[in-house]
ROSE-4610 file (N, C-alpha, C; in Angstrom, 1 decimal, always signed):
// ROSE-4610
residu = [M/M/M/S/S/S/R/R/R/N/N/N/Y/Y/Y/R/R/R/E/E/E/D/D/D/T/T/T/R/R/R/H/H/H/Y/Y/Y/Y/Y/Y/R/R/R/D/D/D/A/A/A/K/K/K/R/R/R/R/R/R/G/G/G/R/R/R/K/K/K/S/S/S/L/L/L/D/D/D/R/R/R/A/A/A/R/R/R/H/H/H/R/R/R/A/A/A/D/D/D/D/D/D/I/I/I/S/S/S/H/H/H/E/E/E/L/L/L/A/A/A/E/E/E/N/N/N/A/A/A/E/E/E/E/E/E/A/A/A/W/W/W/R/R/R/E/E/E/T/T/T/D/D/D/D/D/D/Y/Y/Y/V/V/V/H/H/H/R/R/R/N/N/N/A/A/A/W/W/W/S/S/S/S/S/S/M/M/M/G/G/G/V/V/V/A/A/A/A/A/A/L/L/L/A/A/A/G/G/G/F/F/F/A/A/A/I/I/I/G/G/G/F/F/F/L/L/L/A/A/A/G/G/G/R/R/R/R/R/R]
num = [1/1/1/2/2/2/3/3/3/4/4/4/5/5/5/6/6/6/7/7/7/8/8/8/9/9/9/10/10/10/11/11/11/12/12/12/13/13/13/14/14/14/15/15/15/16/16/16/17/17/17/18/18/18/19/19/19/20/20/20/21/21/21/22/22/22/23/23/23/24/24/24/25/25/25/26/26/26/27/27/27/28/28/28/29/29/29/30/30/30/31/31/31/32/32/32/33/33/33/34/34/34/35/35/35/36/36/36/37/37/37/38/38/38/39/39/39/40/40/40/41/41/41/42/42/42/43/43/43/44/44/44/45/45/45/46/46/46/47/47/47/48/48/48/49/49/49/50/50/50/51/51/51/52/52/52/53/53/53/54/54/54/55/55/55/56/56/56/57/57/57/58/58/58/59/59/59/60/60/60/61/61/61/62/62/62/63/63/63/64/64/64/65/65/65/66/66/66/67/67/67/68/68/68/69/69/69/70/70/70/71/71/71/72/72/72/73/73/73/74/74/74/75/75/75/76/76/76/77/77/77/78/78/78]
x = [+129.1/+129.3/+128.0/+127.1/+125.8/+125.0/+125.1/+124.3/+124.6/+125.9/+126.3/+125.6/+125.6/+125.0/+123.5/+122.8/+121.4/+121.2/+122.0/+121.9/+122.2/+123.2/+123.5/+122.4/+121.8/+120.7/+119.5/+119.2/+118.1/+118.3/+119.6/+119.9/+119.8/+120.3/+120.1/+118.7/+117.9/+116.5/+115.8/+116.0/+115.3/+115.7/+117.0/+117.5/+116.9/+116.8/+116.2/+114.7/+114.0/+112.6/+112.4/+113.2/+113.1/+113.3/+114.4/+114.7/+113.5/+113.0/+111.9/+110.6/+110.3/+109.2/+109.4/+110.6/+111.0/+110.8/+111.3/+111.1/+109.7/+108.9/+107.5/+106.8/+107.1/+106.5/+106.8/+108.1/+108.4/+107.7/+107.5/+106.8/+105.3/+104.7/+103.3/+103.1/+104.0/+103.9/+104.1/+105.0/+105.3/+104.0/+103.4/+102.2/+101.1/+100.9/+99.9/+100.1/+101.4/+101.7/+101.3/+101.7/+101.4/+99.9/+99.2/+97.8/+97.1/+97.5/+96.9/+97.2/+98.4/+98.8/+98.0/+97.8/+97.0/+95.6/+95.0/+93.7/+93.5/+94.5/+94.4/+94.5/+95.4/+95.5/+94.3/+93.7/+92.4/+91.3/+91.2/+90.2/+90.4/+91.6/+91.9/+91.6/+91.9/+91.6/+90.1/+89.4/+87.9/+87.3/+87.8/+87.3/+87.6/+88.8/+89.2/+88.3/+88.1/+87.2/+85.8/+85.3/+83.9/+83.8/+84.8/+84.7/+84.8/+85.7/+85.8/+84.5/+83.8/+82.6/+81.5/+81.5/+80.5/+80.7/+82.0/+82.3/+82.1/+82.3/+82.2/+81.2/+80.0/+79.0/+78.7/+78.5/+78.2/+79.3/+80.5/+81.7/+81.8/+81.6/+81.7/+80.6/+79.4/+78.4/+78.7/+79.2/+79.6/+80.7/+81.7/+82.7/+82.2/+81.3/+80.7/+79.8/+79.0/+78.2/+79.1/+80.1/+81.0/+81.6/+82.1/+82.7/+81.7/+80.4/+79.4/+79.1/+79.0/+78.8/+79.9/+81.1/+82.3/+82.3/+82.0/+82.0/+80.8/+79.7/+78.5/+78.8/+79.4/+79.8/+80.7/+81.8/+82.8/+82.2/+81.4/+80.8/+79.8/+79.1/+78.1/+78.7/+80.0/+80.7/+81.1/+81.0/+81.4/+80.5]
y = [-40.0/-39.0/-38.7/-39.7/-39.5/-38.6/-38.7/-38.0/-36.5/-36.1/-34.7/-34.1/-34.9/-34.3/-34.1/-35.0/-34.8/-33.6/-33.4/-32.3/-31.0/-31.0/-29.8/-29.4/-30.5/-30.2/-29.7/-30.2/-29.7/-28.2/-28.0/-26.6/-25.6/-26.0/-25.2/-25.0/-26.1/-26.1/-25.1/-25.2/-24.3/-22.9/-22.7/-21.3/-20.7/-21.5/-21.0/-20.8/-21.6/-21.4/-20.2/-19.9/-18.7/-17.5/-17.5/-16.3/-16.1/-17.2/-17.1/-16.5/-16.9/-16.3/-14.9/-14.6/-13.2/-12.3/-12.8/-12.0/-11.9/-12.9/-12.9/-11.9/-11.9/-10.9/-9.5/-9.2/-7.9/-7.5/-8.5/-8.2/-7.9/-8.6/-8.4/-7.0/-6.7/-5.4/-4.2/-4.4/-3.4/-3.3/-4.5/-4.4/-3.8/-4.0/-3.3/-1.8/-1.4/+0.0/+0.7/+0.0/+0.5/+0.6/-0.5/-0.5/+0.6/+0.9/+2.0/+3.3/+3.5/+4.7/+5.0/+3.9/+4.0/+4.4/+3.8/+4.1/+5.5/+6.0/+7.4/+8.3/+8.0/+8.9/+8.8/+7.7/+7.6/+8.3/+8.3/+9.0/+10.5/+11.0/+12.4/+12.8/+12.0/+12.3/+12.4/+11.5/+11.5/+12.8/+13.1/+14.4/+15.6/+15.7/+16.8/+16.9/+15.7/+15.7/+16.0/+15.5/+15.9/+17.4/+18.0/+19.4/+20.2/+19.7/+20.4/+20.4/+19.2/+19.1/+20.0/+20.0/+20.9/+22.4/+22.8/+24.2/+24.5/+23.6/+23.9/+22.9/+22.9/+22.0/+22.0/+23.3/+23.4/+23.0/+23.3/+22.9/+21.4/+20.8/+19.3/+18.6/+19.2/+18.6/+18.7/+19.8/+20.1/+19.1/+18.9/+17.9/+16.5/+16.1/+14.8/+14.6/+15.7/+15.6/+15.4/+16.2/+16.1/+14.7/+14.2/+12.9/+11.8/+11.9/+11.0/+11.1/+12.3/+12.5/+11.8/+12.1/+11.5/+10.0/+9.4/+8.0/+7.4/+8.0/+7.6/+7.7/+8.8/+9.0/+7.9/+7.7/+6.7/+5.3/+5.0/+3.7/+3.5/+4.5/+4.4/+4.2/+4.6/+4.5/+3.0/+2.2/+0.8/+0.1]
z = [+83.6/+82.6/+81.9/+81.7/+81.1/+82.0/+83.3/+84.3/+84.2/+84.0/+83.8/+82.6/+81.5/+80.3/+80.5/+81.2/+81.5/+82.4/+83.4/+84.3/+83.5/+82.7/+81.9/+80.9/+80.3/+79.4/+80.1/+81.3/+82.1/+82.4/+82.8/+83.2/+82.0/+80.9/+79.7/+79.2/+79.4/+79.0/+79.9/+81.2/+82.2/+82.0/+81.7/+81.5/+80.2/+79.1/+77.9/+78.1/+78.8/+79.1/+79.9/+80.9/+81.7/+80.9/+80.0/+79.2/+78.2/+77.7/+76.7/+77.4/+78.6/+79.3/+79.6/+80.0/+80.3/+79.0/+77.9/+76.6/+76.2/+76.4/+76.1/+77.0/+78.3/+79.2/+78.8/+78.4/+78.0/+76.7/+75.8/+74.5/+74.8/+75.8/+76.1/+76.7/+77.6/+78.3/+77.2/+76.3/+75.3/+74.4/+74.0/+73.2/+73.9/+75.2/+76.0/+76.0/+76.2/+76.2/+74.9/+73.8/+72.5/+72.2/+72.7/+72.5/+73.2/+74.5/+75.2/+74.6/+74.1/+73.4/+72.2/+71.4/+70.2/+70.5/+71.5/+71.9/+72.3/+73.1/+73.5/+72.3/+71.4/+70.2/+69.3/+69.2/+68.4/+69.1/+70.4/+71.1/+70.9/+71.0/+70.8/+69.4/+68.4/+67.0/+66.8/+67.5/+67.4/+67.9/+69.1/+69.7/+68.9/+68.3/+67.5/+66.2/+65.6/+64.4/+64.7/+65.8/+66.2/+66.5/+67.2/+67.4/+66.1/+65.2/+63.9/+63.1/+63.1/+62.4/+63.0/+64.3/+65.0/+64.7/+64.7/+64.4/+62.9/+62.0/+60.6/+60.0/+60.4/+60.0/+58.5/+58.0/+56.6/+55.7/+56.0/+55.2/+55.2/+56.4/+56.5/+55.7/+55.7/+54.9/+53.4/+53.0/+51.6/+51.2/+52.0/+51.7/+51.6/+52.5/+52.5/+51.3/+50.9/+49.7/+48.5/+48.4/+47.2/+47.1/+48.3/+48.3/+47.9/+48.4/+48.0/+46.5/+46.0/+44.5/+43.7/+44.1/+43.3/+43.4/+44.5/+44.7/+43.8/+43.9/+43.1/+41.6/+41.2/+39.8/+39.3/+40.1/+39.7/+39.7/+40.7/+40.7/+39.6/+39.2/+38.1/+36.7/+36.6/+35.3/+35.0/+35.9/+35.7/+34.9]
């Protein structure tokens, strides 16, 4: 009788281990997919921003100067 319990326990342990590995592999693949998707989106956003700044250089410089002035003003008030 004791032998059957040991065999059953081994079977359940191996099954749980197999299912755990399978779930971990699925999670890793999903994380890789999300990571690649985020990298592609970030690269696309970078290109669009770079193109916008090149097309509207003076406007971009004005916004950057205004932001710098505002940050400097607020930091100086402390």
